[in-house]
C-alpha atoms as an extended CHARMM CRD file, in Angstrom:
* protein
*
       258  EXT
         1         1  UNK       CA            124.4640000000      190.0360000000     -120.8700000000  PROA      1               0.0000000000
         2         2  UNK       CA            122.9210000000      187.9720000000     -118.6370000000  PROA      2               0.0000000000
         3         3  UNK       CA            123.0040000000      184.8520000000     -119.0750000000  PROA      3               0.0000000000
         4         4  UNK       CA            120.0970000000      183.7080000000     -116.6950000000  PROA      4               0.0000000000
         5         5  UNK       CA            122.9100000000      183.0280000000     -113.6960000000  PROA      5               0.0000000000
         6         6  UNK       CA            122.6260000000      185.0480000000     -110.7890000000  PROA      6               0.0000000000
         7         7  UNK       CA            123.7030000000      187.7270000000     -110.4340000000  PROA      7               0.0000000000
         8         8  UNK       CA            125.4290000000      189.8080000000     -106.9220000000  PROA      8               0.0000000000
         9         9  UNK       CA            128.2550000000      187.4430000000     -106.4120000000  PROA      9               0.0000000000
        10        10  UNK       CA            129.5720000000      187.7020000000     -102.7800000000  PROA      10              0.0000000000
        11        11  UNK       CA            132.5870000000      189.6550000000     -101.6660000000  PROA      11              0.0000000000
        12        12  UNK       CA            134.1920000000      186.5460000000     -101.1480000000  PROA      12              0.0000000000
        13        13  UNK       CA            133.8490000000      182.7970000000      -99.7710000000  PROA      13              0.0000000000
        14        14  UNK       CA            132.8470000000      183.7700000000      -96.7130000000  PROA      14              0.0000000000
        15        15  UNK       CA            129.4190000000      184.8200000000      -97.9850000000  PROA      15              0.0000000000
        16        16  UNK       CA            129.4050000000      180.6320000000      -98.6950000000  PROA      16              0.0000000000
        17        17  UNK       CA            130.2740000000      179.8500000000      -94.8950000000  PROA      17              0.0000000000
        18        18  UNK       CA            129.0730000000      182.1290000000      -92.9440000000  PROA      18              0.0000000000
        19        19  UNK       CA            129.4350000000      179.4180000000      -90.1720000000  PROA      19              0.0000000000
        20        20  UNK       CA            132.7390000000      178.4570000000      -91.1540000000  PROA      20              0.0000000000
        21        21  UNK       CA            135.7420000000      178.2570000000      -87.7690000000  PROA      21              0.0000000000
        22        22  UNK       CA            137.8630000000      181.1180000000      -87.1290000000  PROA      22              0.0000000000
        23        23  UNK       CA            141.2630000000      179.2560000000      -85.7870000000  PROA      23              0.0000000000
        24        24  UNK       CA            141.0910000000      175.9100000000      -87.7250000000  PROA      24              0.0000000000
        25        25  UNK       CA            139.6800000000      174.3740000000      -91.2810000000  PROA      25              0.0000000000
        26        26  UNK       CA            136.2580000000      173.4850000000      -91.0530000000  PROA      26              0.0000000000
        27        27  UNK       CA            135.3560000000      170.5150000000      -93.5450000000  PROA      27              0.0000000000
        28        28  UNK       CA            132.5150000000      171.1120000000      -95.1620000000  PROA      28              0.0000000000
        29        29  UNK       CA            129.8050000000      168.6820000000      -96.3720000000  PROA      29              0.0000000000
        30        30  UNK       CA            127.8550000000      170.1720000000      -98.9140000000  PROA      30              0.0000000000
        31        31  UNK       CA            125.7570000000      166.6570000000      -99.0060000000  PROA      31              0.0000000000
        32        32  UNK       CA            123.8140000000      167.1330000000      -95.6730000000  PROA      32              0.0000000000
        33        33  UNK       CA            120.3120000000      167.4240000000      -95.0750000000  PROA      33              0.0000000000
        34        34  UNK       CA            119.8810000000      171.4800000000      -95.2300000000  PROA      34              0.0000000000
        35        35  UNK       CA            119.0480000000      171.8770000000      -91.5960000000  PROA      35              0.0000000000
        36        36  UNK       CA            123.0550000000      170.0970000000      -90.9870000000  PROA      36              0.0000000000
        37        37  UNK       CA            124.2630000000      172.3920000000      -93.6560000000  PROA      37              0.0000000000
        38        38  UNK       CA            124.4860000000      175.8670000000      -91.5730000000  PROA      38              0.0000000000
        39        39  UNK       CA            127.6600000000      176.5850000000      -93.2120000000  PROA      39              0.0000000000
        40        40  UNK       CA            126.3940000000      177.3770000000      -96.5080000000  PROA      40              0.0000000000
        41        41  UNK       CA            123.9310000000      180.2490000000      -97.4820000000  PROA      41              0.0000000000
        42        42  UNK       CA            122.0450000000      180.0190000000      -99.9310000000  PROA      42              0.0000000000
        43        43  UNK       CA            120.6880000000      182.7030000000     -102.3490000000  PROA      43              0.0000000000
        44        44  UNK       CA            122.8690000000      184.6530000000     -104.8150000000  PROA      44              0.0000000000
        45        45  UNK       CA            126.0860000000      183.3670000000     -103.1940000000  PROA      45              0.0000000000
        46        46  UNK       CA            125.2600000000      180.3300000000     -104.3310000000  PROA      46              0.0000000000
        47        47  UNK       CA            127.8440000000      180.6520000000     -106.9160000000  PROA      47              0.0000000000
        48        48  UNK       CA            130.7010000000      182.3010000000     -107.6500000000  PROA      48              0.0000000000
        49        49  UNK       CA            130.3830000000      184.6010000000     -110.8570000000  PROA      49              0.0000000000
        50        50  UNK       CA            131.0110000000      188.0630000000     -111.3840000000  PROA      50              0.0000000000
        51        51  UNK       CA            127.6470000000      189.9710000000     -111.9720000000  PROA      51              0.0000000000
        52        52  UNK       CA            126.0690000000      188.4030000000     -115.4120000000  PROA      52              0.0000000000
        53        53  UNK       CA            127.3150000000      184.4790000000     -114.6640000000  PROA      53              0.0000000000
        54        54  UNK       CA            129.8330000000      185.3400000000     -117.7950000000  PROA      54              0.0000000000
        55        55  UNK       CA            133.0060000000      186.8190000000     -119.1450000000  PROA      55              0.0000000000
        56        56  UNK       CA            133.6690000000      190.5250000000     -119.6330000000  PROA      56              0.0000000000
        57        57  UNK       CA            136.3590000000      192.6020000000     -120.8910000000  PROA      57              0.0000000000
        58        58  UNK       CA            138.9360000000      193.7790000000     -118.4270000000  PROA      58              0.0000000000
        59        59  UNK       CA            140.0800000000      197.0770000000     -118.4710000000  PROA      59              0.0000000000
        60        60  UNK       CA            143.9620000000      198.0070000000     -118.2810000000  PROA      60              0.0000000000
        61        61  UNK       CA            143.3340000000      199.5450000000     -115.3370000000  PROA      61              0.0000000000
        62        62  UNK       CA            141.9580000000      196.2270000000     -114.1350000000  PROA      62              0.0000000000
        63        63  UNK       CA            144.8050000000      193.8940000000     -115.0930000000  PROA      63              0.0000000000
        64        64  UNK       CA            147.3480000000      196.0310000000     -113.8440000000  PROA      64              0.0000000000
        65        65  UNK       CA            145.3110000000      196.2900000000     -110.4830000000  PROA      65              0.0000000000
        66        66  UNK       CA            144.9570000000      192.5320000000     -110.7640000000  PROA      66              0.0000000000
        67        67  UNK       CA            148.3740000000      191.9070000000     -111.2740000000  PROA      67              0.0000000000
        68        68  UNK       CA            149.0560000000      193.4970000000     -108.2730000000  PROA      68              0.0000000000
        69        69  UNK       CA            146.6150000000      191.6790000000     -106.2790000000  PROA      69              0.0000000000
        70        70  UNK       CA            147.9040000000      188.1190000000     -107.7800000000  PROA      70              0.0000000000
        71        71  UNK       CA            151.5630000000      189.0200000000     -107.1120000000  PROA      71              0.0000000000
        72        72  UNK       CA            150.7550000000      189.5250000000     -103.3460000000  PROA      72              0.0000000000
        73        73  UNK       CA            148.4010000000      186.7440000000     -103.1640000000  PROA      73              0.0000000000
        74        74  UNK       CA            151.6770000000      184.7430000000     -105.2400000000  PROA      74              0.0000000000
        75        75  UNK       CA            154.1790000000      186.3140000000     -102.1970000000  PROA      75              0.0000000000
        76        76  UNK       CA            151.8080000000      184.9410000000      -99.6980000000  PROA      76              0.0000000000
        77        77  UNK       CA            151.2100000000      181.4580000000     -100.9820000000  PROA      77              0.0000000000
        78        78  UNK       CA            155.0900000000      181.2850000000     -101.5740000000  PROA      78              0.0000000000
        79        79  UNK       CA            156.0970000000      181.8830000000      -97.5660000000  PROA      79              0.0000000000
        80        80  UNK       CA            153.9840000000      178.1060000000      -97.5980000000  PROA      80              0.0000000000
        81        81  UNK       CA            156.0090000000      176.1700000000      -99.6440000000  PROA      81              0.0000000000
        82        82  UNK       CA            153.2440000000      177.0140000000     -102.3650000000  PROA      82              0.0000000000
        83        83  UNK       CA            152.9290000000      177.9080000000     -105.4820000000  PROA      83              0.0000000000
        84        84  UNK       CA            150.1070000000      179.4680000000     -107.6050000000  PROA      84              0.0000000000
        85        85  UNK       CA            149.5830000000      178.2260000000     -111.2150000000  PROA      85              0.0000000000
        86        86  UNK       CA            147.5900000000      179.9860000000     -113.4260000000  PROA      86              0.0000000000
        87        87  UNK       CA            144.8290000000      179.5430000000     -115.6010000000  PROA      87              0.0000000000
        88        88  UNK       CA            142.6310000000      181.9360000000     -117.9300000000  PROA      88              0.0000000000
        89        89  UNK       CA            139.9670000000      183.9790000000     -116.6850000000  PROA      89              0.0000000000
        90        90  UNK       CA            137.7960000000      183.0530000000     -119.1490000000  PROA      90              0.0000000000
        91        91  UNK       CA            134.4640000000      181.5850000000     -117.2910000000  PROA      91              0.0000000000
        92        92  UNK       CA            135.7020000000      178.5730000000     -117.1860000000  PROA      92              0.0000000000
        93        93  UNK       CA            138.5130000000      179.4240000000     -114.4610000000  PROA      93              0.0000000000
        94        94  UNK       CA            137.3770000000      176.2320000000     -111.8730000000  PROA      94              0.0000000000
        95        95  UNK       CA            137.5720000000      173.5940000000     -113.9950000000  PROA      95              0.0000000000
        96        96  UNK       CA            140.4990000000      174.7710000000     -115.5420000000  PROA      96              0.0000000000
        97        97  UNK       CA            141.8780000000      174.5170000000     -112.0240000000  PROA      97              0.0000000000
        98        98  UNK       CA            140.8590000000      171.1990000000     -111.5090000000  PROA      98              0.0000000000
        99        99  UNK       CA            141.5910000000      169.6610000000     -114.5140000000  PROA      99              0.0000000000
       100       100  UNK       CA            145.5430000000      171.5080000000     -113.8580000000  PROA      100             0.0000000000
       101       101  UNK       CA            145.7730000000      168.9040000000     -110.4380000000  PROA      101             0.0000000000
       102       102  UNK       CA            143.7310000000      165.8840000000     -112.5390000000  PROA      102             0.0000000000
       103       103  UNK       CA            145.1780000000      165.9460000000     -115.7380000000  PROA      103             0.0000000000
       104       104  UNK       CA            147.0650000000      169.0580000000     -116.7790000000  PROA      104             0.0000000000
       105       105  UNK       CA            148.5180000000      166.8720000000     -119.8430000000  PROA      105             0.0000000000
       106       106  UNK       CA            145.2330000000      166.5180000000     -121.0680000000  PROA      106             0.0000000000
       107       107  UNK       CA            144.2090000000      169.1350000000     -123.8390000000  PROA      107             0.0000000000
       108       108  UNK       CA            141.2710000000      171.1840000000     -123.3430000000  PROA      108             0.0000000000
       109       109  UNK       CA            140.5390000000      168.7280000000     -120.1780000000  PROA      109             0.0000000000
       110       110  UNK       CA            138.5110000000      171.4280000000     -118.3000000000  PROA      110             0.0000000000
       111       111  UNK       CA            135.6730000000      170.7140000000     -121.1320000000  PROA      111             0.0000000000
       112       112  UNK       CA            135.1360000000      167.2720000000     -119.8720000000  PROA      112             0.0000000000
       113       113  UNK       CA            135.4720000000      167.9560000000     -116.4460000000  PROA      113             0.0000000000
       114       114  UNK       CA            132.6330000000      170.8270000000     -116.8220000000  PROA      114             0.0000000000
       115       115  UNK       CA            130.7990000000      167.4890000000     -118.5190000000  PROA      115             0.0000000000
       116       116  UNK       CA            131.4370000000      165.4620000000     -116.3650000000  PROA      116             0.0000000000
       117       117  UNK       CA            130.3990000000      167.9710000000     -113.1330000000  PROA      117             0.0000000000
       118       118  UNK       CA            126.9460000000      168.5470000000     -113.9020000000  PROA      118             0.0000000000
       119       119  UNK       CA            126.0790000000      164.4690000000     -115.1810000000  PROA      119             0.0000000000
       120       120  UNK       CA            126.9880000000      164.2420000000     -111.4920000000  PROA      120             0.0000000000
       121       121  UNK       CA            124.4070000000      166.7610000000     -110.5860000000  PROA      121             0.0000000000
       122       122  UNK       CA            122.2070000000      165.3160000000     -112.3940000000  PROA      122             0.0000000000
       123       123  UNK       CA            122.3720000000      161.4130000000     -111.4510000000  PROA      123             0.0000000000
       124       124  UNK       CA            122.3520000000      162.4670000000     -107.9770000000  PROA      124             0.0000000000
       125       125  UNK       CA            119.7130000000      165.4810000000     -107.8850000000  PROA      125             0.0000000000
       126       126  UNK       CA            118.8670000000      165.0010000000     -104.6540000000  PROA      126             0.0000000000
       127       127  UNK       CA            122.3340000000      166.0680000000     -103.1110000000  PROA      127             0.0000000000
       128       128  UNK       CA            122.5320000000      169.0290000000     -105.3360000000  PROA      128             0.0000000000
       129       129  UNK       CA            119.5050000000      170.1490000000     -105.7710000000  PROA      129             0.0000000000
       130       130  UNK       CA            118.5330000000      171.8080000000     -101.9660000000  PROA      130             0.0000000000
       131       131  UNK       CA            121.9220000000      174.0480000000     -102.6380000000  PROA      131             0.0000000000
       132       132  UNK       CA            120.6740000000      175.6060000000     -105.4260000000  PROA      132             0.0000000000
       133       133  UNK       CA            118.6340000000      178.0200000000     -105.1640000000  PROA      133             0.0000000000
       134       134  UNK       CA            116.9540000000      177.9830000000     -108.8570000000  PROA      134             0.0000000000
       135       135  UNK       CA            115.6160000000      175.8720000000     -111.1880000000  PROA      135             0.0000000000
       136       136  UNK       CA            117.6390000000      172.6090000000     -111.1130000000  PROA      136             0.0000000000
       137       137  UNK       CA            117.2690000000      171.6930000000     -114.8330000000  PROA      137             0.0000000000
       138       138  UNK       CA            118.2710000000      175.2920000000     -115.8510000000  PROA      138             0.0000000000
       139       139  UNK       CA            120.6390000000      175.3170000000     -113.8360000000  PROA      139             0.0000000000
       140       140  UNK       CA            121.9770000000      172.4240000000     -115.4520000000  PROA      140             0.0000000000
       141       141  UNK       CA            121.9120000000      173.3660000000     -118.3980000000  PROA      141             0.0000000000
       142       142  UNK       CA            123.8210000000      176.9560000000     -118.0810000000  PROA      142             0.0000000000
       143       143  UNK       CA            126.5250000000      175.3110000000     -116.1860000000  PROA      143             0.0000000000
       144       144  UNK       CA            127.4110000000      172.5950000000     -119.3510000000  PROA      144             0.0000000000
       145       145  UNK       CA            127.7580000000      176.2070000000     -120.9190000000  PROA      145             0.0000000000
       146       146  UNK       CA            131.3480000000      176.5170000000     -121.7230000000  PROA      146             0.0000000000
       147       147  UNK       CA            131.7390000000      180.3530000000     -120.0530000000  PROA      147             0.0000000000
       148       148  UNK       CA            129.4100000000      179.5920000000     -117.4290000000  PROA      148             0.0000000000
       149       149  UNK       CA            131.4340000000      180.8880000000     -113.6270000000  PROA      149             0.0000000000
       150       150  UNK       CA            131.7380000000      177.4090000000     -111.4370000000  PROA      150             0.0000000000
       151       151  UNK       CA            131.3600000000      177.3500000000     -108.0530000000  PROA      151             0.0000000000
       152       152  UNK       CA            132.0110000000      175.9390000000     -104.7380000000  PROA      152             0.0000000000
       153       153  UNK       CA            128.5760000000      173.0200000000     -105.6450000000  PROA      153             0.0000000000
       154       154  UNK       CA            130.4430000000      172.0800000000     -108.5520000000  PROA      154             0.0000000000
       155       155  UNK       CA            133.7290000000      171.9090000000     -106.5060000000  PROA      155             0.0000000000
       156       156  UNK       CA            132.0990000000      169.3450000000     -104.1430000000  PROA      156             0.0000000000
       157       157  UNK       CA            130.6130000000      167.5620000000     -107.4140000000  PROA      157             0.0000000000
       158       158  UNK       CA            134.3760000000      167.1870000000     -109.1450000000  PROA      158             0.0000000000
       159       159  UNK       CA            135.3700000000      166.2250000000     -106.0100000000  PROA      159             0.0000000000
       160       160  UNK       CA            133.3600000000      163.2620000000     -105.5080000000  PROA      160             0.0000000000
       161       161  UNK       CA            133.1450000000      162.5620000000     -108.7720000000  PROA      161             0.0000000000
       162       162  UNK       CA            137.1370000000      162.0040000000     -108.5140000000  PROA      162             0.0000000000
       163       163  UNK       CA            137.3170000000      159.9890000000     -105.6150000000  PROA      163             0.0000000000
       164       164  UNK       CA            139.8660000000      163.4750000000     -103.9140000000  PROA      164             0.0000000000
       165       165  UNK       CA            139.2360000000      166.0640000000     -101.7490000000  PROA      165             0.0000000000
       166       166  UNK       CA            140.3650000000      169.4670000000     -101.9720000000  PROA      166             0.0000000000
       167       167  UNK       CA            140.8320000000      172.9650000000      -99.8480000000  PROA      167             0.0000000000
       168       168  UNK       CA            140.7080000000      176.1490000000     -101.4980000000  PROA      168             0.0000000000
       169       169  UNK       CA            142.8680000000      178.8350000000     -100.0770000000  PROA      169             0.0000000000
       170       170  UNK       CA            141.7320000000      182.6730000000      -99.6170000000  PROA      170             0.0000000000
       171       171  UNK       CA            145.1290000000      184.4890000000      -99.6750000000  PROA      171             0.0000000000
       172       172  UNK       CA            143.3370000000      187.7800000000      -99.7360000000  PROA      172             0.0000000000
       173       173  UNK       CA            141.6520000000      187.1980000000      -96.6190000000  PROA      173             0.0000000000
       174       174  UNK       CA            144.7850000000      185.9720000000      -94.9050000000  PROA      174             0.0000000000
       175       175  UNK       CA            145.9480000000      190.0040000000      -93.6570000000  PROA      175             0.0000000000
       176       176  UNK       CA            149.2410000000      189.7430000000      -95.6730000000  PROA      176             0.0000000000
       177       177  UNK       CA            149.6420000000      186.7360000000      -92.7100000000  PROA      177             0.0000000000
       178       178  UNK       CA            150.8540000000      183.5440000000      -93.9330000000  PROA      178             0.0000000000
       179       179  UNK       CA            149.7370000000      182.0160000000      -90.3610000000  PROA      179             0.0000000000
       180       180  UNK       CA            146.3510000000      182.5420000000      -91.5460000000  PROA      180             0.0000000000
       181       181  UNK       CA            146.6810000000      180.8810000000      -95.0000000000  PROA      181             0.0000000000
       182       182  UNK       CA            144.9370000000      177.2480000000      -93.2290000000  PROA      182             0.0000000000
       183       183  UNK       CA            142.6040000000      179.2060000000      -91.1130000000  PROA      183             0.0000000000
       184       184  UNK       CA            141.1340000000      181.0320000000      -94.0530000000  PROA      184             0.0000000000
       185       185  UNK       CA            141.0080000000      178.3140000000      -96.3130000000  PROA      185             0.0000000000
       186       186  UNK       CA            137.9100000000      176.2100000000      -97.0160000000  PROA      186             0.0000000000
       187       187  UNK       CA            138.1720000000      172.6890000000      -96.8010000000  PROA      187             0.0000000000
       188       188  UNK       CA            135.5970000000      170.4470000000      -99.1550000000  PROA      188             0.0000000000
       189       189  UNK       CA            135.4370000000      167.0660000000      -97.6700000000  PROA      189             0.0000000000
       190       190  UNK       CA            133.9310000000      164.8480000000     -100.3670000000  PROA      190             0.0000000000
       191       191  UNK       CA            136.0450000000      161.5140000000      -99.3760000000  PROA      191             0.0000000000
       192       192  UNK       CA            138.0260000000      160.0610000000      -96.4230000000  PROA      192             0.0000000000
       193       193  UNK       CA            140.9030000000      161.6570000000      -94.5870000000  PROA      193             0.0000000000
       194       194  UNK       CA            143.3390000000      160.1620000000      -96.4850000000  PROA      194             0.0000000000
       195       195  UNK       CA            142.2490000000      160.9410000000      -99.8680000000  PROA      195             0.0000000000
       196       196  UNK       CA            144.0990000000      162.5290000000     -102.3230000000  PROA      196             0.0000000000
       197       197  UNK       CA            143.5090000000      167.0230000000     -101.8170000000  PROA      197             0.0000000000
       198       198  UNK       CA            143.7250000000      169.0120000000     -105.0060000000  PROA      198             0.0000000000
       199       199  UNK       CA            144.4240000000      172.5890000000     -104.0630000000  PROA      199             0.0000000000
       200       200  UNK       CA            142.9450000000      175.4980000000     -105.4210000000  PROA      200             0.0000000000
       201       201  UNK       CA            143.0910000000      179.3730000000     -104.7370000000  PROA      201             0.0000000000
       202       202  UNK       CA            140.3530000000      182.3070000000     -104.9190000000  PROA      202             0.0000000000
       203       203  UNK       CA            140.9190000000      185.5180000000     -105.9800000000  PROA      203             0.0000000000
       204       204  UNK       CA            138.1980000000      188.0910000000     -105.3290000000  PROA      204             0.0000000000
       205       205  UNK       CA            139.3790000000      191.3860000000     -107.4670000000  PROA      205             0.0000000000
       206       206  UNK       CA            140.8220000000      189.4890000000     -110.9500000000  PROA      206             0.0000000000
       207       207  UNK       CA            140.2660000000      191.4610000000     -113.7460000000  PROA      207             0.0000000000
       208       208  UNK       CA            137.1470000000      189.4360000000     -115.2540000000  PROA      208             0.0000000000
       209       209  UNK       CA            135.3760000000      189.1520000000     -112.1210000000  PROA      209             0.0000000000
       210       210  UNK       CA            136.2180000000      186.0650000000     -109.3510000000  PROA      210             0.0000000000
       211       211  UNK       CA            138.2890000000      183.5050000000     -109.8570000000  PROA      211             0.0000000000
       212       212  UNK       CA            139.8960000000      179.9960000000     -109.5160000000  PROA      212             0.0000000000
       213       213  UNK       CA            143.9030000000      179.2900000000     -109.5800000000  PROA      213             0.0000000000
       214       214  UNK       CA            145.4630000000      175.7320000000     -109.2840000000  PROA      214             0.0000000000
       215       215  UNK       CA            147.7720000000      175.7840000000     -106.8310000000  PROA      215             0.0000000000
       216       216  UNK       CA            150.8490000000      173.0860000000     -106.7600000000  PROA      216             0.0000000000
       217       217  UNK       CA            153.2060000000      172.5500000000     -103.4700000000  PROA      217             0.0000000000
       218       218  UNK       CA            156.7630000000      174.3440000000     -104.8400000000  PROA      218             0.0000000000
       219       219  UNK       CA            158.2930000000      170.5610000000     -104.6560000000  PROA      219             0.0000000000
       220       220  UNK       CA            155.7070000000      170.3220000000     -107.5890000000  PROA      220             0.0000000000
       221       221  UNK       CA            157.9130000000      171.1550000000     -111.1100000000  PROA      221             0.0000000000
       222       222  UNK       CA            154.3080000000      171.4110000000     -112.8160000000  PROA      222             0.0000000000
       223       223  UNK       CA            154.3030000000      169.2570000000     -115.7560000000  PROA      223             0.0000000000
       224       224  UNK       CA            152.2140000000      166.6800000000     -115.4590000000  PROA      224             0.0000000000
       225       225  UNK       CA            149.1870000000      166.5970000000     -112.7550000000  PROA      225             0.0000000000
       226       226  UNK       CA            149.2790000000      167.3820000000     -109.4000000000  PROA      226             0.0000000000
       227       227  UNK       CA            151.0640000000      165.8530000000     -106.1780000000  PROA      227             0.0000000000
       228       228  UNK       CA            148.1960000000      164.8830000000     -104.4870000000  PROA      228             0.0000000000
       229       229  UNK       CA            148.4960000000      163.7750000000     -100.7960000000  PROA      229             0.0000000000
       230       230  UNK       CA            145.9860000000      164.4200000000      -97.9760000000  PROA      230             0.0000000000
       231       231  UNK       CA            145.0510000000      167.9530000000      -96.2600000000  PROA      231             0.0000000000
       232       232  UNK       CA            146.3920000000      166.4470000000      -93.0100000000  PROA      232             0.0000000000
       233       233  UNK       CA            149.7660000000      166.1040000000      -94.9810000000  PROA      233             0.0000000000
       234       234  UNK       CA            149.1080000000      169.2870000000      -96.7470000000  PROA      234             0.0000000000
       235       235  UNK       CA            148.6580000000      171.5080000000      -93.3510000000  PROA      235             0.0000000000
       236       236  UNK       CA            151.6270000000      169.9510000000      -91.7740000000  PROA      236             0.0000000000
       237       237  UNK       CA            153.6820000000      170.3140000000      -94.5880000000  PROA      237             0.0000000000
       238       238  UNK       CA            152.4600000000      174.4590000000      -94.5070000000  PROA      238             0.0000000000
       239       239  UNK       CA            153.0510000000      174.6240000000      -90.4030000000  PROA      239             0.0000000000
       240       240  UNK       CA            157.0390000000      172.8910000000      -91.2120000000  PROA      240             0.0000000000
       241       241  UNK       CA            157.4580000000      175.0830000000      -93.0990000000  PROA      241             0.0000000000
       242       242  UNK       CA            156.3350000000      177.9720000000      -90.9010000000  PROA      242             0.0000000000
       243       243  UNK       CA            157.9030000000      176.6220000000      -88.3020000000  PROA      243             0.0000000000
       244       244  UNK       CA            161.2460000000      178.9130000000      -86.8930000000  PROA      244             0.0000000000
       245       245  UNK       CA            164.2230000000      177.2660000000      -87.6440000000  PROA      245             0.0000000000
       246       246  UNK       CA            165.9600000000      176.3940000000      -84.8930000000  PROA      246             0.0000000000
       247       247  UNK       CA            169.1480000000      178.0370000000      -85.3410000000  PROA      247             0.0000000000
       248       248  UNK       CA            167.0680000000      180.9080000000      -85.6730000000  PROA      248             0.0000000000
       249       249  UNK       CA            164.6830000000      180.4270000000      -82.7910000000  PROA      249             0.0000000000
       250       250  UNK       CA            168.0260000000      179.7810000000      -80.6250000000  PROA      250             0.0000000000
       251       251  UNK       CA            169.6210000000      182.9750000000      -82.0360000000  PROA      251             0.0000000000
       252       252  UNK       CA            166.4650000000      184.7900000000      -80.3900000000  PROA      252             0.0000000000
       253       253  UNK       CA            166.2540000000      183.7470000000      -77.1610000000  PROA      253             0.0000000000
       254       254  UNK       CA            169.9060000000      184.5700000000      -76.6470000000  PROA      254             0.0000000000
       255       255  UNK       CA            169.3560000000      188.4850000000      -77.4690000000  PROA      255             0.0000000000
       256       256  UNK       CA            170.1430000000      190.3900000000      -74.2730000000  PROA      256             0.0000000000
       257       257  UNK       CA            166.9110000000      192.6510000000      -73.3840000000  PROA      257             0.0000000000
       258       258  UNK       CA            167.4450000000      196.2850000000      -73.9390000000  PROA      258             0.0000000000
């Protein structure tokens, strides 16, 4: 059943950011005039949701396939010092993931974040309407519904509303290589570079459609809101985690040629 949302969701987040740099994370500013926001696609790729725009029941086989894919994504992020904190895939996954980052100790915070997100978009209509390929009032009305999938437009609104930046990891786009996690990520710069950065992951093969999860540093116990640091600090920590240990490097250099 179609709730009036966009159908034909993209196969990956790259459909939204066709001009994204391949060798480093490129900040995305959704507030730039349309002619400057070349990295953002228009049309059906604007929102990330399964065809029809709302949640649906998954088969056993799709659930098992998702579990395998999630394990791969978890292992890849773990090698970078990150861990996935799963949220329910009920159409509110983006808002649940964002709420876990900022208000994990508040029951049903995702509903509040959804309302605040749409309120902010309506209050700043001129900033968001150019990136919505639909009638703005109808779009916002649907977005208020509990099971309507949110996407990057909503991430931008949430980040601006809460004074944070955001990074979305795409482990499925990293070719199984930890050194590609940052290069395949999407950074949404909604505040200054020193602001805290919300960490999310995007999974295109979730059994209920495309899915967001919350991501935390492995040192974060996860008992409350996430530890927010700047994107620069996140990048430094990941690079440190992936850097060969001195002992290993020295041992490798001493190996004789064969």
